[in-house]
Backbone as XML, in Angstrom:
<?xml version="1.0"?>
<chain id="A" units="angstrom">
  <residue number="1" name="MET">
    <atom name="N" x="-32.415" y="-29.128" z="332.571"/>
    <atom name="CA" x="-33.464" y="-30.094" z="332.317"/>
    <atom name="C" x="-33.616" y="-30.257" z="330.810"/>
  </residue>
  <residue number="2" name="SER">
    <atom name="N" x="-33.795" y="-31.473" z="330.387"/>
    <atom name="CA" x="-33.952" y="-31.773" z="328.973"/>
    <atom name="C" x="-35.287" y="-31.243" z="328.460"/>
  </residue>
  <residue number="3" name="PRO">
    <atom name="N" x="-35.314" y="-30.762" z="327.213"/>
    <atom name="CA" x="-36.579" y="-30.255" z="326.669"/>
    <atom name="C" x="-37.646" y="-31.331" z="326.519"/>
  </residue>
  <residue number="4" name="ALA">
    <atom name="N" x="-37.242" y="-32.595" z="326.430"/>
    <atom name="CA" x="-38.219" y="-33.666" z="326.241"/>
    <atom name="C" x="-38.912" y="-34.049" z="327.537"/>
  </residue>
  <residue number="5" name="ILE">
    <atom name="N" x="-38.303" y="-33.720" z="328.676"/>
    <atom name="CA" x="-38.915" y="-34.086" z="329.954"/>
    <atom name="C" x="-40.183" y="-33.257" z="330.137"/>
  </residue>
  <residue number="6" name="GLY">
    <atom name="N" x="-41.240" y="-33.919" z="330.462"/>
    <atom name="CA" x="-42.506" y="-33.254" z="330.672"/>
    <atom name="C" x="-43.306" y="-33.069" z="329.394"/>
  </residue>
  <residue number="7" name="ARG">
    <atom name="N" x="-42.724" y="-33.369" z="328.265"/>
    <atom name="CA" x="-43.424" y="-33.260" z="326.990"/>
    <atom name="C" x="-44.033" y="-34.597" z="326.642"/>
  </residue>
  <residue number="8" name="ARG">
    <atom name="N" x="-45.244" y="-34.599" z="326.161"/>
    <atom name="CA" x="-45.916" y="-35.852" z="325.828"/>
    <atom name="C" x="-45.483" y="-36.316" z="324.449"/>
  </residue>
  <residue number="9" name="ASN">
    <atom name="N" x="-45.119" y="-37.565" z="324.361"/>
    <atom name="CA" x="-44.795" y="-38.181" z="323.087"/>
    <atom name="C" x="-46.019" y="-38.907" z="322.560"/>
  </residue>
  <residue number="10" name="SER">
    <atom name="N" x="-46.008" y="-39.177" z="321.274"/>
    <atom name="CA" x="-47.125" y="-39.873" z="320.664"/>
    <atom name="C" x="-47.193" y="-41.302" z="321.196"/>
  </residue>
  <residue number="11" name="LEU">
    <atom name="N" x="-48.319" y="-41.919" z="320.996"/>
    <atom name="CA" x="-48.511" y="-43.302" z="321.433"/>
    <atom name="C" x="-47.529" y="-44.229" z="320.732"/>
  </residue>
  <residue number="12" name="ALA">
    <atom name="N" x="-47.316" y="-44.006" z="319.436"/>
    <atom name="CA" x="-46.378" y="-44.852" z="318.685"/>
    <atom name="C" x="-44.963" y="-44.713" z="319.239"/>
  </residue>
  <residue number="13" name="ARG">
    <atom name="N" x="-44.545" y="-43.493" z="319.550"/>
    <atom name="CA" x="-43.207" y="-43.271" z="320.099"/>
    <atom name="C" x="-43.067" y="-43.936" z="321.465"/>
  </residue>
  <residue number="14" name="ARG">
    <atom name="N" x="-44.089" y="-43.817" z="322.301"/>
    <atom name="CA" x="-44.036" y="-44.456" z="323.623"/>
    <atom name="C" x="-43.997" y="-45.966" z="323.493"/>
  </residue>
  <residue number="15" name="LEU">
    <atom name="N" x="-44.740" y="-46.513" z="322.529"/>
    <atom name="CA" x="-44.735" y="-47.958" z="322.307"/>
    <atom name="C" x="-43.364" y="-48.428" z="321.822"/>
  </residue>
  <residue number="16" name="LEU">
    <atom name="N" x="-42.794" y="-47.721" z="320.844"/>
    <atom name="CA" x="-41.458" y="-48.066" z="320.354"/>
    <atom name="C" x="-40.430" y="-47.984" z="321.474"/>
  </residue>
  <residue number="17" name="SER">
    <atom name="N" x="-40.533" y="-46.961" z="322.292"/>
    <atom name="CA" x="-39.602" y="-46.788" z="323.400"/>
    <atom name="C" x="-39.773" y="-47.883" z="324.449"/>
  </residue>
  <residue number="18" name="GLY">
    <atom name="N" x="-41.000" y="-48.263" z="324.717"/>
    <atom name="CA" x="-41.254" y="-49.321" z="325.696"/>
    <atom name="C" x="-40.712" y="-50.666" z="325.250"/>
  </residue>
  <residue number="19" name="VAL">
    <atom name="N" x="-40.910" y="-50.986" z="323.980"/>
    <atom name="CA" x="-40.382" y="-52.249" z="323.458"/>
    <atom name="C" x="-38.851" y="-52.211" z="323.455"/>
  </residue>
  <residue number="20" name="ALA">
    <atom name="N" x="-38.274" y="-51.062" z="323.098"/>
    <atom name="CA" x="-36.819" y="-50.930" z="323.121"/>
    <atom name="C" x="-36.292" y="-51.094" z="324.542"/>
  </residue>
  <residue number="21" name="GLY">
    <atom name="N" x="-37.009" y="-50.573" z="325.511"/>
    <atom name="CA" x="-36.612" y="-50.758" z="326.907"/>
    <atom name="C" x="-36.669" y="-52.217" z="327.317"/>
  </residue>
  <residue number="22" name="SER">
    <atom name="N" x="-37.679" y="-52.913" z="326.851"/>
    <atom name="CA" x="-37.776" y="-54.347" z="327.143"/>
    <atom name="C" x="-36.630" y="-55.120" z="326.495"/>
  </residue>
  <residue number="23" name="LEU">
    <atom name="N" x="-36.273" y="-54.749" z="325.274"/>
    <atom name="CA" x="-35.138" y="-55.394" z="324.607"/>
    <atom name="C" x="-33.835" y="-55.129" z="325.363"/>
  </residue>
  <residue number="24" name="ALA">
    <atom name="N" x="-33.647" y="-53.901" z="325.808"/>
    <atom name="CA" x="-32.430" y="-53.555" z="326.544"/>
    <atom name="C" x="-32.370" y="-54.316" z="327.868"/>
  </residue>
  <residue number="25" name="ALA">
    <atom name="N" x="-33.490" y="-54.394" z="328.558"/>
    <atom name="CA" x="-33.521" y="-55.144" z="329.820"/>
    <atom name="C" x="-33.296" y="-56.632" z="329.570"/>
  </residue>
  <residue number="26" name="GLY">
    <atom name="N" x="-33.891" y="-57.159" z="328.517"/>
    <atom name="CA" x="-33.690" y="-58.560" z="328.185"/>
    <atom name="C" x="-32.235" y="-58.863" z="327.844"/>
  </residue>
  <residue number="27" name="MET">
    <atom name="N" x="-31.582" y="-57.939" z="327.145"/>
    <atom name="CA" x="-30.175" y="-58.142" z="326.814"/>
    <atom name="C" x="-29.317" y="-58.070" z="328.080"/>
  </residue>
  <residue number="28" name="ALA">
    <atom name="N" x="-29.687" y="-57.238" z="329.024"/>
    <atom name="CA" x="-28.952" y="-57.174" z="330.285"/>
    <atom name="C" x="-29.093" y="-58.494" z="331.051"/>
  </residue>
  <residue number="29" name="VAL">
    <atom name="N" x="-30.282" y="-59.072" z="331.055"/>
    <atom name="CA" x="-30.493" y="-60.367" z="331.708"/>
    <atom name="C" x="-29.708" y="-61.457" z="330.979"/>
  </residue>
  <residue number="30" name="LEU">
    <atom name="N" x="-29.714" y="-61.408" z="329.654"/>
    <atom name="CA" x="-28.950" y="-62.380" z="328.876"/>
    <atom name="C" x="-27.457" y="-62.263" z="329.167"/>
  </residue>
  <residue number="31" name="ALA">
    <atom name="N" x="-26.952" y="-61.047" z="329.267"/>
    <atom name="CA" x="-25.528" y="-60.849" z="329.578"/>
    <atom name="C" x="-25.203" y="-61.403" z="330.963"/>
  </residue>
  <residue number="32" name="LEU">
    <atom name="N" x="-26.085" y="-61.197" z="331.917"/>
    <atom name="CA" x="-25.883" y="-61.756" z="333.255"/>
    <atom name="C" x="-25.892" y="-63.280" z="333.212"/>
  </residue>
  <residue number="33" name="ALA">
    <atom name="N" x="-26.785" y="-63.861" z="332.424"/>
    <atom name="CA" x="-26.823" y="-65.319" z="332.277"/>
    <atom name="C" x="-25.538" y="-65.838" z="331.632"/>
  </residue>
  <residue number="34" name="MET">
    <atom name="N" x="-24.987" y="-65.079" z="330.701"/>
    <atom name="CA" x="-23.720" y="-65.472" z="330.077"/>
    <atom name="C" x="-22.585" y="-65.457" z="331.092"/>
  </residue>
  <residue number="35" name="VAL">
    <atom name="N" x="-22.566" y="-64.457" z="331.958"/>
    <atom name="CA" x="-21.539" y="-64.394" z="333.006"/>
    <atom name="C" x="-21.660" y="-65.610" z="333.915"/>
  </residue>
  <residue number="36" name="ILE">
    <atom name="N" x="-22.875" y="-65.921" z="334.335"/>
    <atom name="CA" x="-23.093" y="-67.073" z="335.216"/>
    <atom name="C" x="-22.675" y="-68.362" z="334.518"/>
  </residue>
  <residue number="37" name="ALA">
    <atom name="N" x="-23.007" y="-68.504" z="333.254"/>
    <atom name="CA" x="-22.630" y="-69.715" z="332.508"/>
    <atom name="C" x="-21.113" y="-69.833" z="332.394"/>
  </residue>
  <residue number="38" name="GLN">
    <atom name="N" x="-20.428" y="-68.721" z="332.157"/>
    <atom name="CA" x="-18.970" y="-68.762" z="332.041"/>
    <atom name="C" x="-18.317" y="-69.104" z="333.379"/>
  </residue>
  <residue number="39" name="VAL">
    <atom name="N" x="-18.817" y="-68.542" z="334.458"/>
    <atom name="CA" x="-18.275" y="-68.854" z="335.785"/>
    <atom name="C" x="-18.516" y="-70.317" z="336.107"/>
  </residue>
  <residue number="40" name="TYR">
    <atom name="N" x="-19.713" y="-70.802" z="335.836"/>
    <atom name="CA" x="-20.026" y="-72.213" z="336.084"/>
    <atom name="C" x="-19.136" y="-73.128" z="335.244"/>
  </residue>
  <residue number="41" name="ALA">
    <atom name="N" x="-18.954" y="-72.769" z="333.977"/>
    <atom name="CA" x="-18.117" y="-73.578" z="333.093"/>
    <atom name="C" x="-16.669" y="-73.594" z="333.584"/>
  </residue>
  <residue number="42" name="GLY">
    <atom name="N" x="-16.190" y="-72.466" z="334.038"/>
    <atom name="CA" x="-14.823" y="-72.414" z="334.549"/>
    <atom name="C" x="-14.649" y="-73.224" z="335.821"/>
  </residue>
  <residue number="43" name="ALA">
    <atom name="N" x="-15.678" y="-73.246" z="336.661"/>
    <atom name="CA" x="-15.591" y="-73.975" z="337.927"/>
    <atom name="C" x="-15.691" y="-75.483" z="337.730"/>
  </residue>
  <residue number="44" name="THR">
    <atom name="N" x="-16.404" y="-75.905" z="336.699"/>
    <atom name="CA" x="-16.609" y="-77.340" z="336.496"/>
    <atom name="C" x="-15.723" y="-77.929" z="335.404"/>
  </residue>
  <residue number="45" name="GLY">
    <atom name="N" x="-15.028" y="-77.081" z="334.660"/>
    <atom name="CA" x="-14.143" y="-77.566" z="333.626"/>
    <atom name="C" x="-14.816" y="-77.919" z="332.314"/>
  </residue>
  <residue number="46" name="ILE">
    <atom name="N" x="-16.075" y="-77.568" z="332.155"/>
    <atom name="CA" x="-16.764" y="-77.821" z="330.881"/>
    <atom name="C" x="-16.597" y="-76.603" z="329.969"/>
  </residue>
  <residue number="47" name="PRO">
    <atom name="N" x="-16.766" y="-76.776" z="328.672"/>
    <atom name="CA" x="-16.644" y="-75.615" z="327.780"/>
    <atom name="C" x="-17.770" y="-74.612" z="328.046"/>
  </residue>
  <residue number="48" name="GLY">
    <atom name="N" x="-17.406" y="-73.361" z="328.103"/>
    <atom name="CA" x="-18.393" y="-72.304" z="328.327"/>
    <atom name="C" x="-18.550" y="-71.438" z="327.099"/>
  </residue>
  <residue number="49" name="PRO">
    <atom name="N" x="-19.276" y="-70.359" z="327.227"/>
    <atom name="CA" x="-19.498" y="-69.485" z="326.073"/>
    <atom name="C" x="-18.221" y="-68.790" z="325.603"/>
  </residue>
  <residue number="50" name="GLY">
    <atom name="N" x="-17.281" y="-68.557" z="326.459"/>
    <atom name="CA" x="-16.037" y="-67.881" z="326.094"/>
    <atom name="C" x="-16.013" y="-66.456" z="326.614"/>
  </residue>
  <residue number="51" name="VAL">
    <atom name="N" x="-14.827" y="-66.012" z="326.950"/>
    <atom name="CA" x="-14.674" y="-64.682" z="327.541"/>
    <atom name="C" x="-15.068" y="-63.589" z="326.544"/>
  </residue>
  <residue number="52" name="ALA">
    <atom name="N" x="-14.667" y="-63.733" z="325.286"/>
    <atom name="CA" x="-14.995" y="-62.706" z="324.285"/>
    <atom name="C" x="-16.508" y="-62.550" z="324.119"/>
  </residue>
  <residue number="53" name="GLU">
    <atom name="N" x="-17.215" y="-63.655" z="324.101"/>
    <atom name="CA" x="-18.669" y="-63.591" z="323.963"/>
    <atom name="C" x="-19.318" y="-62.957" z="325.187"/>
  </residue>
  <residue number="54" name="VAL">
    <atom name="N" x="-18.819" y="-63.293" z="326.362"/>
    <atom name="CA" x="-19.376" y="-62.724" z="327.590"/>
    <atom name="C" x="-19.138" y="-61.217" z="327.630"/>
  </residue>
  <residue number="55" name="VAL">
    <atom name="N" x="-17.910" y="-60.798" z="327.361"/>
    <atom name="CA" x="-17.602" y="-59.364" z="327.367"/>
    <atom name="C" x="-18.408" y="-58.653" z="326.284"/>
  </residue>
  <residue number="56" name="GLY">
    <atom name="N" x="-18.531" y="-59.270" z="325.125"/>
    <atom name="CA" x="-19.331" y="-58.680" z="324.058"/>
    <atom name="C" x="-20.773" y="-58.460" z="324.476"/>
  </residue>
  <residue number="57" name="HIS">
    <atom name="N" x="-21.365" y="-59.445" z="325.112"/>
    <atom name="CA" x="-22.746" y="-59.300" z="325.574"/>
    <atom name="C" x="-22.874" y="-58.220" z="326.653"/>
  </residue>
  <residue number="58" name="LEU">
    <atom name="N" x="-21.890" y="-58.131" z="327.530"/>
    <atom name="CA" x="-21.922" y="-57.086" z="328.558"/>
    <atom name="C" x="-21.840" y="-55.694" z="327.937"/>
  </residue>
  <residue number="59" name="VAL">
    <atom name="N" x="-20.966" y="-55.535" z="326.954"/>
    <atom name="CA" x="-20.830" y="-54.244" z="326.281"/>
    <atom name="C" x="-22.110" y="-53.899" z="325.519"/>
  </residue>
  <residue number="60" name="VAL">
    <atom name="N" x="-22.635" y="-54.857" z="324.787"/>
    <atom name="CA" x="-23.867" y="-54.629" z="324.029"/>
    <atom name="C" x="-25.020" y="-54.250" z="324.967"/>
  </residue>
  <residue number="61" name="ALA">
    <atom name="N" x="-25.149" y="-54.958" z="326.075"/>
    <atom name="CA" x="-26.220" y="-54.652" z="327.027"/>
    <atom name="C" x="-26.059" y="-53.243" z="327.586"/>
  </residue>
  <residue number="62" name="ALA">
    <atom name="N" x="-24.833" y="-52.859" z="327.928"/>
    <atom name="CA" x="-24.599" y="-51.516" z="328.460"/>
    <atom name="C" x="-24.935" y="-50.448" z="327.425"/>
  </residue>
  <residue number="63" name="VAL">
    <atom name="N" x="-24.524" y="-50.655" z="326.188"/>
    <atom name="CA" x="-24.817" y="-49.679" z="325.125"/>
    <atom name="C" x="-26.321" y="-49.567" z="324.906"/>
  </residue>
  <residue number="64" name="MET">
    <atom name="N" x="-27.012" y="-50.704" z="324.897"/>
    <atom name="CA" x="-28.459" y="-50.674" z="324.682"/>
    <atom name="C" x="-29.182" y="-49.950" z="325.813"/>
  </residue>
  <residue number="65" name="VAL">
    <atom name="N" x="-28.781" y="-50.199" z="327.041"/>
    <atom name="CA" x="-29.423" y="-49.539" z="328.187"/>
    <atom name="C" x="-29.177" y="-48.034" z="328.137"/>
  </residue>
  <residue number="66" name="VAL">
    <atom name="N" x="-27.954" y="-47.622" z="327.819"/>
    <atom name="CA" x="-27.651" y="-46.189" z="327.746"/>
    <atom name="C" x="-28.430" y="-45.537" z="326.606"/>
  </residue>
  <residue number="67" name="LEU">
    <atom name="N" x="-28.453" y="-46.172" z="325.441"/>
    <atom name="CA" x="-29.228" y="-45.620" z="324.325"/>
    <atom name="C" x="-30.701" y="-45.480" z="324.695"/>
  </residue>
  <residue number="68" name="GLN">
    <atom name="N" x="-31.252" y="-46.494" z="325.318"/>
    <atom name="CA" x="-32.665" y="-46.443" z="325.695"/>
    <atom name="C" x="-32.918" y="-45.320" z="326.700"/>
  </residue>
  <residue number="69" name="GLN">
    <atom name="N" x="-32.062" y="-45.215" z="327.683"/>
    <atom name="CA" x="-32.237" y="-44.181" z="328.704"/>
    <atom name="C" x="-32.129" y="-42.792" z="328.080"/>
  </residue>
  <residue number="70" name="ARG">
    <atom name="N" x="-31.135" y="-42.600" z="327.215"/>
    <atom name="CA" x="-30.945" y="-41.299" z="326.583"/>
    <atom name="C" x="-32.078" y="-40.974" z="325.600"/>
  </residue>
  <residue number="71" name="SER">
    <atom name="N" x="-32.646" y="-41.984" z="324.965"/>
    <atom name="CA" x="-33.714" y="-41.725" z="323.992"/>
    <atom name="C" x="-34.943" y="-41.125" z="324.661"/>
  </residue>
  <residue number="72" name="ASP">
    <atom name="N" x="-35.134" y="-41.427" z="325.922"/>
    <atom name="CA" x="-36.276" y="-40.856" z="326.645"/>
    <atom name="C" x="-36.089" y="-39.370" z="326.926"/>
  </residue>
  <residue number="73" name="HIS">
    <atom name="N" x="-34.865" y="-38.886" z="326.825"/>
    <atom name="CA" x="-34.587" y="-37.485" z="327.137"/>
    <atom name="C" x="-34.213" y="-36.658" z="325.912"/>
  </residue>
  <residue number="74" name="GLU">
    <atom name="N" x="-34.225" y="-37.274" z="324.744"/>
    <atom name="CA" x="-33.889" y="-36.562" z="323.512"/>
    <atom name="C" x="-35.146" y="-36.378" z="322.670"/>
  </residue>
  <residue number="75" name="PRO">
    <atom name="N" x="-35.435" y="-35.159" z="322.279"/>
    <atom name="CA" x="-36.630" y="-34.921" z="321.473"/>
    <atom name="C" x="-36.396" y="-35.250" z="320.002"/>
  </residue>
  <residue number="76" name="GLY">
    <atom name="N" x="-37.467" y="-35.459" z="319.318"/>
    <atom name="CA" x="-37.439" y="-35.562" z="317.871"/>
    <atom name="C" x="-36.689" y="-36.745" z="317.295"/>
  </residue>
  <residue number="77" name="ARG">
    <atom name="N" x="-36.033" y="-36.464" z="316.178"/>
    <atom name="CA" x="-35.394" y="-37.528" z="315.407"/>
    <atom name="C" x="-34.196" y="-38.143" z="316.113"/>
  </residue>
  <residue number="78" name="ILE">
    <atom name="N" x="-33.499" y="-37.379" z="316.914"/>
    <atom name="CA" x="-32.330" y="-37.925" z="317.617"/>
    <atom name="C" x="-32.770" y="-39.020" z="318.576"/>
  </residue>
  <residue number="79" name="GLY">
    <atom name="N" x="-33.788" y="-38.758" z="319.352"/>
    <atom name="CA" x="-34.305" y="-39.773" z="320.272"/>
    <atom name="C" x="-34.864" y="-40.975" z="319.536"/>
  </residue>
  <residue number="80" name="LEU">
    <atom name="N" x="-35.547" y="-40.725" z="318.430"/>
    <atom name="CA" x="-36.093" y="-41.828" z="317.638"/>
    <atom name="C" x="-34.971" y="-42.675" z="317.036"/>
  </residue>
  <residue number="81" name="ALA">
    <atom name="N" x="-33.900" y="-42.035" z="316.595"/>
    <atom name="CA" x="-32.754" y="-42.777" z="316.068"/>
    <atom name="C" x="-32.122" y="-43.639" z="317.156"/>
  </residue>
  <residue number="82" name="MET">
    <atom name="N" x="-32.089" y="-43.148" z="318.377"/>
    <atom name="CA" x="-31.553" y="-43.939" z="319.483"/>
    <atom name="C" x="-32.422" y="-45.164" z="319.751"/>
  </residue>
  <residue number="83" name="ILE">
    <atom name="N" x="-33.732" y="-44.987" z="319.667"/>
    <atom name="CA" x="-34.640" y="-46.115" z="319.853"/>
    <atom name="C" x="-34.387" y="-47.170" z="318.779"/>
  </residue>
  <residue number="84" name="PHE">
    <atom name="N" x="-34.292" y="-46.744" z="317.532"/>
    <atom name="CA" x="-34.039" y="-47.701" z="316.462"/>
    <atom name="C" x="-32.641" y="-48.306" z="316.571"/>
  </residue>
  <residue number="85" name="GLY">
    <atom name="N" x="-31.710" y="-47.559" z="317.153"/>
    <atom name="CA" x="-30.386" y="-48.110" z="317.416"/>
    <atom name="C" x="-30.445" y="-49.297" z="318.355"/>
  </residue>
  <residue number="86" name="VAL">
    <atom name="N" x="-31.321" y="-49.229" z="319.337"/>
    <atom name="CA" x="-31.510" y="-50.358" z="320.260"/>
    <atom name="C" x="-32.011" y="-51.575" z="319.491"/>
  </residue>
  <residue number="87" name="TYR">
    <atom name="N" x="-32.970" y="-51.360" z="318.594"/>
    <atom name="CA" x="-33.496" y="-52.468" z="317.789"/>
    <atom name="C" x="-32.405" y="-53.080" z="316.902"/>
  </residue>
  <residue number="88" name="VAL">
    <atom name="N" x="-31.619" y="-52.240" z="316.262"/>
    <atom name="CA" x="-30.568" y="-52.719" z="315.357"/>
    <atom name="C" x="-29.506" y="-53.495" z="316.133"/>
  </residue>
  <residue number="89" name="ILE">
    <atom name="N" x="-29.087" y="-52.973" z="317.263"/>
    <atom name="CA" x="-28.064" y="-53.652" z="318.063"/>
    <atom name="C" x="-28.583" y="-54.993" z="318.573"/>
  </residue>
  <residue number="90" name="ALA">
    <atom name="N" x="-29.833" y="-55.030" z="319.009"/>
    <atom name="CA" x="-30.412" y="-56.298" z="319.479"/>
    <atom name="C" x="-30.457" y="-57.322" z="318.354"/>
  </residue>
  <residue number="91" name="ALA">
    <atom name="N" x="-30.916" y="-56.891" z="317.190"/>
    <atom name="CA" x="-31.000" y="-57.813" z="316.057"/>
    <atom name="C" x="-29.613" y="-58.295" z="315.632"/>
  </residue>
  <residue number="92" name="ALA">
    <atom name="N" x="-28.647" y="-57.393" z="315.581"/>
    <atom name="CA" x="-27.292" y="-57.777" z="315.183"/>
    <atom name="C" x="-26.667" y="-58.727" z="316.194"/>
  </residue>
  <residue number="93" name="THR">
    <atom name="N" x="-26.884" y="-58.476" z="317.458"/>
    <atom name="CA" x="-26.331" y="-59.352" z="318.499"/>
    <atom name="C" x="-26.928" y="-60.743" z="318.408"/>
  </residue>
  <residue number="94" name="LEU">
    <atom name="N" x="-28.222" y="-60.821" z="318.284"/>
    <atom name="CA" x="-28.860" y="-62.134" z="318.188"/>
    <atom name="C" x="-28.447" y="-62.851" z="316.901"/>
  </residue>
  <residue number="95" name="TRP">
    <atom name="N" x="-28.318" y="-62.108" z="315.817"/>
    <atom name="CA" x="-27.941" y="-62.737" z="314.558"/>
    <atom name="C" x="-26.509" y="-63.266" z="314.611"/>
  </residue>
  <residue number="96" name="PHE">
    <atom name="N" x="-25.560" y="-62.449" z="314.994"/>
    <atom name="CA" x="-24.159" y="-62.835" z="314.912"/>
    <atom name="C" x="-23.730" y="-63.809" z="316.000"/>
  </residue>
  <residue number="97" name="TRP">
    <atom name="N" x="-24.316" y="-63.715" z="317.210"/>
    <atom name="CA" x="-23.862" y="-64.583" z="318.306"/>
    <atom name="C" x="-24.788" y="-65.743" z="318.601"/>
  </residue>
  <residue number="98" name="TRP">
    <atom name="N" x="-25.986" y="-65.730" z="318.066"/>
    <atom name="CA" x="-26.913" y="-66.809" z="318.424"/>
    <atom name="C" x="-27.445" y="-67.566" z="317.220"/>
  </residue>
  <residue number="99" name="TRP">
    <atom name="N" x="-27.690" y="-66.905" z="316.090"/>
    <atom name="CA" x="-28.364" y="-67.573" z="314.984"/>
    <atom name="C" x="-27.455" y="-67.942" z="313.829"/>
  </residue>
  <residue number="100" name="SER">
    <atom name="N" x="-26.322" y="-67.287" z="313.671"/>
    <atom name="CA" x="-25.492" y="-67.589" z="312.493"/>
    <atom name="C" x="-24.432" y="-68.622" z="312.803"/>
  </residue>
</chain>
């Protein structure tokens, strides 16, 4: 059993973790939407997001979900670094694939 299980975290840590979980879940939904868009585009012959972008979003979503899940079981700075890793990956994904 992990030492963090059953231990109470501060309100700030729980809030950061909750928002990171929401970001990870949102990225998973976005990756699923990308898959659906690519399948639809392939079936209708219109340009879609592209296979590289779809696979990239799937990988990013998986990494974010794993980091978020593991951060809940890691005490101290390691778990906090995992939470911030979720934030950084989300920001980088949105910046490089959606805003730039």
